[in-house]
Structure formats: structure tokens, C-alpha cells
N, C-alpha and C positions, 0 to 999 in steps of 0.2 A: 504493500500499499504505500502511496505517496502522502507524506505528512508534513504540514507546515506548523512550525513551533512558533507561538507568539508570546512574548513577554516583555518587561521593560528591559531597555538595553544595558543597564548596569549588571543584569544577570547573565551576561554574555557567557561567561565561563561555566556556569551552572547549566546553561541550555546546550553548550557544546557537549557536555557529559550526557545530558539527555539524548542528544542527537546520536551520540555513540551507542547508547542502550538500544535505540530504534534500529540502528544500522545492524546491530549485533542479532536483532530479531528478524532481519531480513527485509526491513522497511527502507524506503528512500526518503530522505529529509530534503525538501524542497527549499528551505529558508536560507537564502544566500546572506542574509544579514548576519548569520552566524560566523561568516568569514572575517568579520570585523571592519568592513569598509564603509559602514554607515555612521561615520562620525563627522559629519558636515560641521564646519565651525559656525559660530554665531546663531543668530535667531532664525525663525522659520522662513524669512525671506531670502535666505542665502540660496545662490543659484544651484547649489548641489542637491537641494531637498527634493525637487520635483523628480529628478532622475531616481533617487534613492526610493521615493514612495512608490514610482512606477515598477521598480524592480520587485518590491514586496508585493504590489497587486498581481504582477506576472507570476511570482512564485506561488501566491494563494491560488490563482487560476489553475496552476499546474497540479495542485494537491487534490486528493481524494478526501482527506480529513483534516482538521484544524485542531491542534491542542493548544489551548490559551492558559498560561500559567498566571494566576491571580496572586494577589498579596492584600494585605491590609491597606485600606485607603489612606493616602498620605499627601495627596495634591500633586500636581505636575504630571507631565506625560499624558499618554492615553492613546497612542497609535495602536496598541494592542487591541483596543475596543473597536477601532475601525476594522482592523484585521478579523476580529471576531464576527462583526457585522457583515463583511463581504462574505466570509465563509458560510454564514448562516443564509445569506441572500442567495448565494450560488448553490444551496443544497448539499454542502459538504457534510461529512460526519463531524460532528462537534463534540469535543471532549474538553471538559473544564477541570483544571487541577488547583485545588484551594477553594476558598469561600467565594460564593457569588457576590460580584460587584455591582451588577445592575440587573434589572428585571429580565432582560433578555437571557442572562445566564440561568433563568429558572424555568425556561421552556421545556416542555416534556422531551422534546427531540434532543436536548443537550444532555450528554453523559456527564455527570458530576462525580469526581473522585476527590477524596481528602488528600491523597498523597501520590506522588509521581509513581511509586511502586504499585499502587492500586490502579492507576491508569494504565500502567504497562500490562498488568494482569487482564484488566477490561479490553485492552486492545488486542491482546493475544497475537498469533501469528497469521490470523486471517487476512488474506489479500496481500501478504508480504511478497516483495519483490527482491530479486537478487540485485545488489549493487555492482556496478562495473568497477 
């Protein structure tokens, strides 16, 4: 299965580990932001942001499922919510790790798991693809 991982950017190293877990299970991870190139300087009007956003949209479109890693509300950021919304709108399999942060996380079609390990167990190897 092709999976997009969504989370706040400061959790990059943690998400790289999750991506390794998924690859070990035979899944493909489409989230190129995990390569660490999404560090545009300055505010959101910086000319690099549109290209970064388009890459994320393309990676989401290529996925069969989206796993959104949540956290306690603390302000700032929120691109992961857009990624979640796009995945939901495109009919992707939606998995949530952590507490619900908004009402869309409570939809019956969203698979909610309290921990990463629970999400891996719920995901299983169904639809796993070999990685080149």
C-alpha cells in the first residue's frame, strides 16, 4: 500500500522511523517531505512555499492511505490538517495516531489509534507493495 505520513515538521526524525517501519512491512511511503527539503526560510509568502505545497499535494494524490500523527493543541502550524482534509476528500484510507484534534478526525471512516504500534497493527500487511 502507498502511504502518506502527515505530522508537524519538527517531528521529522520520528516520522522517518515510522516510514522505516512501514517499508519493513512492505508498504511504500509517498511523503517526500521526510527527505528534509521542506525548510523554506521566512514567512509563508516566501517563493519556495508554493512548490513545497504542490509536492505534498502530489504525494498525497499518489497515496492509498494517509496516516496523520496528532499531538496536543499548542498553536502554530497546521499543514497536516490540510493534508488530512485532502486525503479525506480524495477517498483515501485515513488513519489517525493520537487524540482527535478536530471534528473531522471523529468521522466513522477515520481509523483512530492511540499509538503508532496500534496503527501498525491495524494497518497490517494488507495491500503492501515491495519497494524498489
